[in-house]
C-alpha positions in Angstrom: -13.0 8.7 19.0 -9.2 7.0 18.5 -11.1 4.5 15.6 -12.4 7.8 14.3 -9.0 8.9 14.1 -7.7 6.0 12.8 -10.1 5.8 10.1 -8.9 9.4 9.1 -5.4 9.0 9.0 -6.2 6.1 6.7 -8.2 7.8 4.4 -5.4 10.2 4.3 -2.8 8.1 3.6 -4.4 5.9 0.8 -5.0 10.0 -0.6 -1.3 10.2 -0.4 -0.4 6.7 -1.5 -2.5 5.9 -4.5 -3.0 2.3 -5.5 -1.3 0.8 -2.6 -4.2 0.0 -0.4 -2.6 -3.1 1.1 0.7 -1.3 2.1 -1.4 1.2 4.1 -3.7 -1.3 5.8 -0.5 -3.3 6.9 1.1 -0.3 8.0 -1.5 0.7 10.1 -1.7 -3.3 11.6 2.1 -3.0 12.5 1.6 0.2 14.1 -1.8 -1.2 16.0 0.4 -4.8 17.0 3.8 -2.9 17.8 5.4 -5.0 15.2 8.0 -4.1 12.3 7.1 -5.0 8.2 9.4 -5.7 5.6 8.5 -4.3 2.1 9.2 -6.0 -0.9 8.8 -4.7 -4.1 10.4 -2.8 -7.4 11.4 0.9 -6.9 9.7 3.8 -7.2 6.2 2.2 -5.6 5.9 4.7 -2.9 7.2 2.7 -0.2 9.5 5.7 1.3 6.4 8.3 0.3 4.0 5.6 2.7 6.4 6.0 5.9 7.1 9.8 5.4 3.1 10.6 4.8 2.4 8.1 8.6 5.0 10.1 10.1 3.5 13.2 9.5 0.4 12.0 11.2 1.9 11.0 13.9 3.9 12.3 17.2 7.4 11.4 16.9 10.4 11.7 14.6 10.9 9.8 11.5 14.6 8.9 9.9 15.1 7.5 6.6 18.9 5.0 6.7 20.0 4.1 3.2 21.6 0.6 3.4 24.9 0.4 1.9 28.0 -2.3 1.8 30.0 0.5 3.5 27.4 0.9 6.7 28.6 0.0 9.5 26.7 -1.1 13.1 27.5 2.3 15.1 26.1 4.5 12.1 22.9 2.6 13.0 23.1 2.6 16.6 25.5 5.5 17.5 28.3 5.6 19.3 30.7 6.7 22.9 32.6 10.2 21.3 35.5 11.6 23.6 34.9 15.3 24.2 38.2 16.7 25.2 36.7 19.8 27.0 35.4 17.6 29.7 38.1 14.7 29.3 35.1 11.9 29.1 33.3 10.0 26.7 29.7 10.8 25.7 27.0 8.2 23.6 26.0 10.2 20.4 22.9 8.6 19.6 22.4 6.9 16.0 19.4 7.5 14.0 17.6 3.8 15.6 16.9 6.9 18.0 13.7 7.4 16.2 10.0 6.7 16.8 9.5 5.8 12.4 13.2 4.1 11.0 12.6 3.3 7.3 15.5 0.9 6.3 15.9 1.5 2.7 17.7 -1.6 0.7 18.1 -3.3 4.3 19.6 -6.3 2.4 22.6 -4.1 0.7 24.3 -3.9 4.4 26.2 -6.5 5.1 25.3 -9.1 8.1 27.0 -7.5 11.4 24.9 -4.4 10.6 22.1 -6.3 10.1 22.7 -7.6 12.8 23.0 -4.7 14.8 19.2 -4.0 14.0 18.4 -7.4 15.8 18.3 -6.3 19.7 16.6 -2.9 18.6 14.1 -4.9 16.4 13.5 -7.5 19.3 13.8 -5.6 22.8 13.7 -2.1 22.1 17.3 -0.9 23.3 20.9 -0.2 21.6 23.8 -1.5 23.6 27.3 0.4 23.1 30.3 -0.7 24.5 29.2 -1.5 28.6 25.8 0.4 28.7 22.5 -0.1 27.4 20.0 2.7 25.9 16.2 2.3 25.6 14.9 3.5 22.5 11.6 5.4 22.1 8.3 3.3 23.4 7.0 4.6 20.2 9.4 2.5 17.8 8.4 0.9 14.2 11.0 0.1 11.5 9.4 -0.4 8.2 12.6 -2.5 5.8 12.5 -2.6 2.0 14.2 -5.1 -0.1 14.1 -4.6 -4.0 13.3 -8.4 -5.6 14.7 -7.9 -8.7 18.3 -6.6 -8.2 20.0 -8.9 -6.1 24.1 -8.6 -7.4 25.8 -7.3 -3.9 23.3 -8.4 -1.6 23.1 -10.1 1.4 19.9 -12.1 1.9 18.1 -11.5 5.6 19.1 -14.9 7.6 16.0 -16.5 9.4 16.6 -15.4 12.9 16.6 -11.7 11.1 13.3 -12.0 8.8 11.6 -13.4 12.0 11.9 -10.3 14.1 9.2 -8.7 11.2 5.9 -8.8 12.3 5.1 -8.8 8.7 6.4 -9.2 5.3 4.4 -7.5 2.4 5.0 -7.3 -1.1 3.7 -4.6 -3.7 3.4 -4.7 -7.1 2.6 -2.0 -9.6 -1.2 -0.1 -9.4 -3.4 -0.5 -12.4 -4.5 2.3 -15.1 -6.9 3.9 -13.1 -4.4 4.7 -10.1 -1.3 5.4 -12.1 -3.6 8.6 -13.6 -4.4 9.4 -10.1 -0.6 9.1 -9.4 0.1 11.6 -12.3 -2.8 14.5 -11.7 -1.3 14.1 -7.9 2.4 14.9 -8.9 1.3 17.7 -10.9 -0.5 19.0 -8.0 2.1 18.8 -6.0 4.6 20.5 -7.7 2.1 23.0 -8.5 1.4 24.1 -4.6 -2.0 22.6 -5.1 -4.3 20.0 -3.3 -2.6 20.3 -0.1 -4.5 18.4 2.2 -3.6 18.9 5.9 -2.7 15.3 7.8 -4.9 14.4 10.6 -2.3 14.0 13.7 -2.5 11.3 16.4 -0.6 11.7 19.6 1.0 8.6 20.8 -1.2 8.5 23.8 -3.9 8.0 21.1 -1.8 5.1 19.4 -1.2 3.5 22.8 -5.1 3.9 23.6 -5.6 1.9 20.3 -3.2 -0.7 20.9 -5.0 -1.2 24.2 -8.4 -1.7 22.4 -7.0 -4.1 20.0 -5.9 -6.6 22.8 -8.9 -6.3 24.2 -11.0 -7.6 20.9 -12.5 -10.6 21.7 -10.8 -13.8 20.2 -13.5 -16.8 20.8 -10.9 -20.0 21.6 -12.0 -21.5 18.7 -10.4 -19.0 16.7 -7.4 -19.0 19.1 -7.3 -23.3 18.3 -7.3 -22.4 14.6 -4.3 -20.4 14.9 -2.7 -23.4 16.7 -4.1 -26.0 14.1 -2.4 -24.0 11.5 1.1 -22.7 12.8 1.5 -26.6 14.0 0.7 -27.8 10.1 3.8 -26.0 9.7 5.6 -27.7 11.9 4.2 -31.4 11.1 2.9 -30.8 7.3 3.2 -34.6 6.8 0.3 -35.1 9.3 -1.9 -33.2 6.9 -0.6 -33.7 3.7 2.5 -35.4 1.1 3.0 -32.2 -0.9 2.9 -30.1 1.9 5.5 -31.7 3.5 7.8 -31.9 0.3 7.8 -28.2 0.0 8.4 -27.3 3.9 11.6 -27.4 5.3 11.0 -26.1 8.8 7.7 -24.7 10.3 7.4 -21.3 11.9 8.6 -20.0 15.6 6.3 -18.9 18.4 6.6 -15.6 17.1 4.4 -16.4 14.2 1.9 -17.7 16.5 2.1 -14.3 18.6 1.8 -12.4 15.5 -1.1 -13.9 14.1 -2.7 -13.4 17.4 -1.7 -9.8 17.5 -2.2 -9.0 13.3 -5.9 -10.8 13.6 -7.1 -8.5 16.3 -5.5 -5.3 14.5 -7.4 -6.5 11.4 -10.4 -6.9 13.1 -10.3 -3.6 15.5 -10.0 -1.6 11.3 -12.9 -3.5 10.0 -14.6 -1.7 13.1 -15.5 -5.3 14.5 -15.3 -6.1 18.5 -14.4 -9.8 17.5 -12.1 -11.8 15.7 -13.6 -14.0 12.7 -11.5 -16.6 10.6 -11.4 -15.0 7.8 -9.3 -11.9 10.1 -6.6 -15.1 10.8 -6.6 -16.2 7.4 -5.9 -12.6 5.8 -3.0 -11.9 8.1 -1.5 -15.4 7.2 -0.2 -14.5 4.4 2.0 -11.6 5.6 2.7 -13.1 9.1 3.5 -16.8 7.3 5.5 -16.0 4.3 8.6 -15.1 5.6 8.7 -17.4 8.4 7.9 -20.8 6.5 11.4 -22.2 4.8 10.6 -23.5 1.6 12.4 -26.8 0.4 15.0 -27.2 -1.8 12.4 -29.2 -3.8 10.1 -26.3 -3.8 12.3 -23.9 -4.5 13.5 -25.8 -7.7 9.5 -26.6 -8.6 9.1 -22.2 -8.5 6.5 -22.6 -5.6 5.9 -19.5 -3.6 5.2 -19.1 0.1 1.9 -17.8 -1.0 1.3 -20.9 -2.6 2.3 -22.8 0.5 0.2 -21.0 2.6 -3.0 -21.5 -0.4 -2.4 -25.1 0.2 -2.1 -24.6 3.9 -5.3 -22.7 4.8 -7.2 -25.5 2.5 -5.7 -28.0 4.6 -6.7 -26.6 7.9 -10.7 -26.2 8.3 -11.4 -22.9 10.6 -14.5 -25.3 12.4 
């Protein structure tokens, strides 16, 4: 029943977010793997719409935070407010205390605001003053970045990027999808074609997460994940060019993330076991923001995807 409910959710999201099937799939992977997602792409590609559509289907609250240079950490986390009627301070929770949070253009806020997200994303709690407050058990952050306009932005440091389970790049839809978007928007403006979203309780999601963790992964697939991770740390053992491209390999968080995401990918495909193809499919969103490229690679215009292409070609799955 849980897999059927997730299949209905995926179908609904694809009907609401046209031409972005990969974005929809990775949103569900992040939801099932209990992680956060960083989305990079030009404006107007339904990034906000995707999260709002997902929030419509899930038991829990949704909040969108627009990151700006004048944002303060307390604007996210909340702060202690003095109540004159009682003569005491009480904590006023900020917008981070929601199940689904959209951090729009996260790189437009300064480092102190970005740092306020670290504790929330890694430990699901917020510290204000002397007190620590737990976040909702179901907690998913989707942050967006605009890759085109970089003036006045604050690039996310590696420690912040590592907190994101996956990094997804989205591009413009094709001509057929563009026509569907046009017709969908026209229908919504007229009030036509309203589709009732399928509803998932939080218990459904937690049950699905348990099933994902129970998905069988053979020792050979586990060893394949380890070889891929170790190749990013010791690339000289595999290829001189790869060693020239990689400045620093990935952390153990990448190992855990690749395991969880490969399991979720297999589960969404309706399989009870994880294959090397699941690992390869998830290697790109899991590793592209964690591999630190060398100055030589950047000067040559080498992208993280090219590095992962070479990594997968060099590291065998058998």
